[in-house]
C-alpha positions as CSV (number, residue, x, y, z in Angstrom):
1,M,0.1,0.0,0.1
2,G,1.0,3.6,-0.9
3,Q,1.7,6.6,1.4
4,V,-1.3,9.0,1.3
5,S,-0.2,12.5,1.6
6,A,-3.2,14.6,1.2
7,V,-7.1,14.2,2.3
8,T,-9.9,16.1,0.3
9,H,-12.0,17.4,2.6
10,P,-15.4,18.9,1.2
11,T,-16.5,22.3,2.5
12,A,-19.4,24.8,1.4
13,K,-18.1,26.4,-1.5
14,G,-16.4,23.1,-2.5
15,Q,-13.1,21.2,-1.7
16,R,-10.5,21.8,-0.1
17,R,-7.4,19.7,-0.2
18,V,-5.0,19.3,3.2
19,D,-1.6,18.2,3.2
20,V,-0.9,15.6,5.8
21,A,2.2,15.9,6.3
22,T,2.3,19.5,6.6
23,G,-1.0,20.5,7.7
24,K,-1.4,23.1,5.1
25,T,-4.3,23.6,3.0
26,A,-4.1,23.9,-0.4
27,T,-7.1,25.7,-2.2
28,K,-7.7,25.7,-6.0
29,P,-6.6,29.0,-7.6
30,R,-9.3,30.7,-9.0
31,R,-10.3,31.9,-12.6
32,Q,-8.3,34.6,-13.6
33,R,-9.9,37.2,-15.6
34,S,-9.2,38.1,-19.2
35,A,-6.5,41.1,-19.7
36,A,-9.5,42.3,-21.8
37,A,-12.0,42.7,-19.2
38,L,-9.5,44.3,-17.0
39,A,-8.7,47.0,-19.3
40,H,-12.6,47.5,-19.9
41,E,-13.3,48.1,-16.9
42,L,-10.3,50.6,-15.8
43,Q,-11.3,52.3,-19.0
44,M,-15.0,52.8,-17.6
45,N,-13.2,54.0,-14.5
46,Q,-11.2,56.3,-16.0
47,A,-14.3,57.8,-17.5
48,E,-16.0,58.3,-14.5
49,L,-13.3,59.9,-13.1
50,E,-13.2,61.9,-15.6
51,A,-16.8,63.2,-15.8
52,Q,-16.4,63.8,-12.0
53,N,-13.8,66.0,-12.5
54,Q,-15.0,67.8,-14.9
55,T,-18.4,68.3,-12.9
56,L,-15.8,69.4,-10.1
57,R,-13.7,72.1,-12.3
58,H,-17.6,73.4,-13.0
59,T,-18.6,73.3,-9.8
60,Q,-15.6,75.3,-8.5
61,F,-15.6,77.6,-11.5
62,E,-19.6,78.5,-10.6
63,L,-19.2,78.6,-6.7
64,A,-15.6,81.3,-7.9
65,A,-18.2,83.5,-10.3
66,A,-20.8,83.3,-7.3
67,R,-18.1,84.9,-4.4
68,D,-17.3,87.3,-7.3
69,R,-20.8,88.5,-8.0
70,C,-21.0,88.3,-3.8
71,V,-17.9,90.9,-3.5
72,D,-19.5,93.0,-6.1
73,L,-23.0,93.6,-4.6
74,Y,-21.2,93.8,-1.2
75,D,-18.4,96.2,-1.9
76,F,-20.1,98.1,-4.7
77,A,-23.5,98.5,-3.2
78,P,-25.1,101.6,-3.1
79,V,-25.5,101.5,0.7
80,A,-22.4,101.1,3.0
81,Y,-22.1,98.1,5.2
82,L,-20.0,97.8,8.0
83,T,-19.8,94.7,10.7
84,L,-18.7,96.0,13.7
85,N,-17.7,93.4,17.3
86,E,-19.7,93.7,20.5
87,T,-17.3,96.6,21.6
88,G,-18.0,98.9,18.5
89,F,-14.6,98.1,16.8
90,V,-15.0,97.5,12.9
91,V,-14.6,94.2,12.0
92,E,-15.5,94.5,7.9
93,A,-16.8,97.2,5.9
94,N,-17.5,97.5,2.0
95,L,-15.8,100.0,-0.2
96,T,-19.1,102.0,0.0
97,A,-18.6,102.7,3.5
98,A,-14.9,103.8,2.8
99,G,-16.2,106.2,0.0
100,L,-19.0,107.7,2.7
101,F,-16.0,108.2,5.2
102,G,-13.5,109.7,3.0
103,R,-11.3,106.8,3.8
104,L,-9.0,103.7,2.7
105,R,-10.9,100.2,3.9
106,P,-7.8,99.3,5.9
107,E,-8.4,102.9,7.8
108,L,-11.8,101.7,9.0
109,I,-11.2,98.2,9.6
110,G,-9.9,97.5,13.7
111,Q,-11.0,101.4,14.5
112,P,-13.5,101.8,17.0
113,F,-16.8,103.2,15.5
114,V,-17.6,105.9,17.7
115,R,-14.1,107.7,16.5
116,F,-16.4,108.4,13.1
117,I,-19.3,110.1,15.2
118,A,-19.6,113.6,15.7
119,P,-19.0,114.2,19.2
120,A,-22.4,115.8,20.1
121,A,-23.6,112.3,18.4
122,A,-21.1,110.0,20.6
123,E,-23.6,109.5,23.5
124,T,-26.7,108.7,21.3
125,W,-24.5,106.0,19.6
126,Q,-23.2,104.2,22.9
127,Q,-27.0,104.0,23.7
128,H,-28.0,102.7,20.1
129,L,-25.0,100.1,20.0
130,S,-26.1,98.8,23.6
131,H,-30.0,98.5,22.5
132,A,-29.2,97.0,19.5
133,L,-26.7,94.3,20.4
134,Q,-29.9,93.4,23.2
135,Q,-32.8,93.6,20.6
136,T,-33.2,90.7,18.0
137,G,-34.8,93.3,15.2
138,P,-33.3,95.7,13.2
139,Q,-32.6,99.3,15.0
140,R,-32.8,103.0,13.5
141,V,-30.6,105.6,14.8
142,E,-30.0,109.2,12.8
143,L,-27.2,110.9,13.8
144,A,-24.1,113.1,12.2
145,L,-20.9,111.6,11.3
146,R,-17.1,112.8,10.8
147,R,-15.7,112.4,7.8
148,R,-12.4,113.4,6.0
149,G,-13.5,116.4,4.0
150,G,-16.3,117.2,6.2
151,D,-19.0,116.6,8.3
152,I,-21.8,114.7,7.0
153,P,-25.0,116.4,9.3
154,L,-27.5,113.5,8.9
155,V,-27.1,109.8,8.3
156,Q,-29.2,106.8,9.1
157,L,-27.9,104.0,10.7
158,D,-29.6,100.6,10.6
159,S,-28.5,97.6,12.8
160,L,-29.2,94.3,13.4
161,R,-27.7,91.7,16.0
162,S,-26.1,88.5,14.3
163,D,-23.9,85.6,15.8
164,G,-20.1,85.2,14.2
165,T,-19.0,81.7,13.4
166,D,-17.3,81.2,16.7
167,G,-20.6,82.5,18.5
168,Q,-19.8,85.9,19.5
169,P,-22.1,88.7,18.9
170,L,-21.7,90.9,15.9
171,L,-23.6,94.1,14.7
172,R,-24.6,94.4,11.2
173,V,-24.8,98.6,10.5
174,T,-26.1,100.4,7.4
175,A,-25.4,103.5,6.9
176,V,-27.1,105.9,4.4
177,D,-26.4,109.8,4.0
178,L,-29.7,111.9,3.9
179,T,-28.2,115.0,3.5
180,Q,-29.8,115.5,0.1
181,R,-32.9,113.9,1.1
182,H,-33.2,116.4,4.3
183,L,-32.3,119.4,2.3
184,A,-34.8,118.8,-0.2
185,E,-37.6,118.0,2.7
186,T,-36.1,121.7,4.3
187,T,-36.7,123.2,0.7
188,R,-40.1,121.7,0.0
189,Q,-41.5,122.6,3.9
190,V,-40.1,126.4,3.4
191,A,-42.0,126.2,-0.1
192,Q,-44.8,125.3,2.2
193,T,-44.6,128.0,4.4
194,A,-44.6,130.7,1.3
195,V,-47.5,129.0,0.2
196,L,-49.3,129.1,3.5
197,T,-48.2,132.5,4.1
198,R,-49.2,134.0,0.6
199,E,-52.8,132.2,1.6
200,A,-52.7,134.1,4.9
201,E,-51.9,137.5,3.4
202,R,-54.4,136.9,0.8
203,R,-57.0,136.0,3.2
204,R,-56.2,139.3,4.9
205,V,-56.7,141.3,1.9
206,A,-59.6,139.4,0.9
207,R,-61.4,140.3,4.4
208,E,-59.9,144.0,4.3
209,L,-61.9,144.4,0.8
210,H,-65.0,142.4,1.9
211,E,-65.2,144.3,5.1
212,D,-63.5,147.6,4.4
213,L,-64.1,148.5,1.0
214,G,-67.3,146.7,0.6
215,Q,-68.5,148.4,3.5
216,R,-67.8,152.0,2.3
217,L,-69.1,151.3,-1.4
218,S,-72.5,150.3,0.6
219,A,-72.5,153.2,2.3
220,L,-71.4,155.2,-0.6
221,K,-74.6,153.4,-2.2
222,M,-77.3,154.5,1.0
223,E,-75.8,158.0,0.8
224,I,-76.6,158.5,-3.0
225,A,-80.3,156.9,-2.3
226,H,-80.7,159.0,0.0
227,R,-79.4,162.2,-2.1
228,G,-81.7,161.1,-5.0
229,K,-84.6,161.2,-2.5
230,V,-84.1,164.4,-1.9
231,L,-83.1,165.6,-5.1
232,S,-86.6,165.7,-7.2
233,L,-85.2,166.7,-10.4
234,P,-85.8,164.5,-13.4
235,Q,-82.4,164.6,-14.3
236,A,-81.0,164.1,-10.8
237,A,-83.2,161.1,-10.5
238,Q,-81.9,159.5,-13.7
239,R,-78.4,160.4,-12.6
240,T,-78.9,158.9,-9.1
241,V,-80.1,155.0,-10.7
242,T,-77.0,155.6,-13.2
243,L,-74.8,155.7,-10.1
244,L,-76.2,153.3,-7.8
245,G,-76.4,150.9,-10.8
246,T,-72.8,151.3,-11.1
247,V,-71.9,151.3,-7.2
248,D,-73.8,148.0,-7.3
249,Q,-71.2,146.4,-9.9
250,A,-68.5,147.8,-8.0
251,I,-69.9,145.8,-4.8
252,A,-69.7,143.1,-6.7
253,T,-66.6,142.9,-8.3
254,V,-65.3,143.5,-5.2
255,R,-67.1,140.4,-3.8
256,R,-65.9,138.4,-6.2
257,I,-62.2,139.7,-6.5
258,A,-62.3,139.0,-2.3
259,A,-63.7,135.5,-3.0
260,D,-61.0,134.9,-5.7
261,L,-58.4,135.7,-3.3
262,G,-59.6,133.7,-0.2
263,P,-63.5,133.7,0.6
264,P,-64.4,135.1,4.1
265,M,-66.7,132.0,4.1
266,L,-63.5,130.1,4.7
267,D,-62.9,131.6,8.2
268,D,-66.6,132.5,9.2
269,L,-68.4,129.4,8.2
270,G,-65.6,126.8,7.5
271,F,-64.1,124.6,4.7
272,N,-67.2,122.9,3.7
273,A,-69.4,126.0,3.5
274,A,-66.7,127.8,1.6
275,I,-66.5,124.6,-1.0
276,D,-70.4,124.7,-1.0
277,A,-70.0,128.6,-2.3
278,L,-67.4,127.7,-4.5
279,V,-69.6,125.0,-6.5
280,R,-72.4,127.2,-7.1
281,D,-70.5,130.2,-8.0
282,T,-68.5,127.8,-10.4
283,A,-71.8,126.4,-11.9
284,R,-73.3,130.0,-12.1
285,R,-70.5,131.2,-13.9
286,S,-70.1,128.4,-16.4
287,G,-74.0,127.0,-16.6
288,V,-72.2,123.6,-16.1
289,H,-74.5,121.3,-13.4
290,I,-72.5,120.4,-11.0
291,T,-73.1,117.6,-8.0
292,Q,-70.9,117.5,-5.1
293,R,-70.2,115.3,-1.9
294,T,-68.3,116.5,0.8
295,D,-67.8,114.7,4.5
296,E,-69.8,116.2,7.1
297,D,-66.8,116.8,9.4
298,E,-64.3,119.5,8.5
299,P,-60.6,118.8,7.3
300,S,-58.4,118.5,10.3
301,L,-56.7,121.7,9.3
302,G,-55.7,125.1,10.2
303,P,-57.1,128.0,8.5
304,D,-54.0,128.2,6.4
305,A,-53.7,125.0,5.7
306,S,-57.5,125.0,5.0
307,A,-57.2,128.2,2.2
308,A,-54.3,126.0,0.4
309,L,-56.5,122.9,0.1
310,Y,-59.3,125.1,-1.0
311,R,-56.8,126.6,-3.3
312,I,-56.1,123.4,-4.9
313,V,-60.2,122.4,-5.1
314,Q,-60.4,126.1,-6.8
315,E,-57.9,125.7,-9.4
316,T,-58.7,121.7,-10.4
317,L,-62.6,122.9,-10.4
318,A,-62.1,125.8,-12.7
319,A,-59.1,123.7,-15.0
320,L,-61.9,120.7,-15.6
321,V,-64.9,123.1,-16.0
322,L,-63.4,126.1,-18.5
323,R,-61.1,124.0,-20.5
324,S,-62.8,120.2,-21.0
325,G,-66.0,121.5,-22.6
326,A,-67.7,119.2,-19.9
327,R,-71.6,119.8,-19.3
328,E,-72.2,117.6,-16.2
329,V,-69.2,117.7,-13.2
330,G,-69.5,115.4,-9.9
331,L,-67.2,116.6,-7.2
332,H,-66.5,114.3,-4.5
333,L,-63.8,115.2,-1.5
334,H,-63.1,113.1,1.2
335,Q,-60.8,112.8,4.2
336,G,-59.5,109.4,4.7
337,R,-56.9,107.9,7.4
338,D,-54.0,109.0,5.5
339,E,-54.6,111.1,2.7
340,Y,-57.0,113.6,1.1
341,R,-58.8,112.3,-1.9
342,L,-60.2,115.2,-4.6
343,T,-62.7,113.3,-7.3
344,L,-64.4,115.2,-10.4
345,T,-66.1,112.8,-12.4
346,H,-67.0,114.6,-15.8
347,D,-68.3,114.1,-19.3
348,G,-65.7,116.1,-21.1
349,V,-62.5,115.3,-22.7
350,E,-60.7,113.3,-20.3
351,E,-57.0,114.2,-21.9
352,A,-58.3,118.2,-22.3
353,A,-59.2,117.8,-18.2
354,L,-55.7,116.3,-17.4
355,G,-53.7,118.6,-19.5
356,N,-55.7,121.7,-19.0
357,T,-54.9,121.7,-15.2
358,N,-53.0,124.7,-14.8
359,A,-49.1,124.7,-13.5
360,T,-50.6,126.6,-10.3
361,C,-52.7,123.3,-9.3
362,R,-50.2,121.0,-10.4
363,G,-47.7,123.1,-8.6
364,L,-49.6,122.8,-5.4
365,V,-50.4,119.5,-5.3
366,H,-46.7,118.3,-6.1
367,L,-45.8,120.9,-3.0
368,F,-47.6,119.0,-0.7
369,G,-46.3,115.2,-2.0
370,G,-49.7,114.6,-3.9
371,R,-50.3,113.0,-7.6
372,I,-52.9,113.9,-10.2
373,D,-54.2,110.8,-12.3
374,S,-57.2,110.6,-14.8
375,G,-59.1,107.7,-16.5
376,R,-62.2,106.8,-18.2
377,I,-64.7,105.4,-16.3
378,D,-67.1,104.4,-19.5
379,D,-67.7,105.5,-23.1
380,R,-69.4,109.1,-21.9
381,A,-67.6,109.4,-18.3
382,S,-64.0,110.5,-17.0
383,R,-62.6,110.8,-13.9
384,L,-60.1,113.3,-12.3
385,D,-58.6,112.1,-9.0
386,V,-56.3,114.4,-6.9
387,R,-54.8,112.8,-3.9
388,L,-52.9,114.6,-1.0
389,P,-51.2,112.5,1.4
390,L,-52.0,114.0,5.1
391,L,-49.1,113.8,6.9
392,A,-47.7,116.4,4.1
393,W,-50.3,119.2,5.5
394,P,-49.2,120.9,9.1
395,S,-52.3,120.6,11.7
396,Q,-52.2,124.3,12.4
397,S,-50.9,127.4,11.1
398,P,-47.2,128.3,11.0
């Protein structure tokens, strides 16, 4: 009998051979892959890697472009942006902020922001800084800033607290120069005051005409009538009648001029009564049928502002009635929560109504922050709207 050198044992996946002498297991070698299959797999992996690399490069390009856009938006924004730490030192600033303060950006970074505040407003800034760091919503303050080349008298600062990457509180601040806006508002207020002062002077002259000259003419009329009764000559009687007619015309002219300058009724009976009289007089002069609606309550304005509002109604109504060819006009004047609204409906020419609204009317409406619009209601009727914000009107005389 020969010597046994190996024994075969079955396994779950096949058979294995055990060398009896050494006790080592000898497994059968796996079937080798062909070279072509390996090459194909490598080519597929390489193509996949190249596609992923291309996608990665495209993503990196898009991220870089997005970063550049963000930098441009930040640095060249029309508003100055700054980031302050909790002690009020400048951490970041865009180029607009550097331009606002008349400095280079490195000259801003690391500096206490209070250094750029006008000395008189330093305490206001410190209070704002402390308050803004304790709040979660935006906070606003207006103060003067110091800048190289001249101070800025009025700047609006809006601050919002946020947390940095290290968890420390930061303050995001925007700064807007309000100097030009403030100057424009001041100019508008001066112009408003001039208009209201002019209206007050017109009302004074109108009252003097009505009360002084009107009364003198009435007295003259009574004297002429008395003289006519005393004299019995036919020529004197005829002359008296002629003189009385002339005096009546003079009295009517004085009353009309006084009403045009500033109706005494505006002071005596109020705005609504003056509008009623204006509508009746305009309808009588023009022959146009005018219907009106006004609020029961008087406008909450001082006498001079009421006179200016009356002037706007007067000029707008005259431009519409006398120049658009309208025969039917409706007037509605209403005080809402935040605006006065004058609405005129008419059967005239829409373009003529808007275009013929004269410069005086347009100037007054613009001066008080209002606007004039027009539009068609239907085939036969149009409307003209004048809107005036309440905030633009002083609540009492200057």
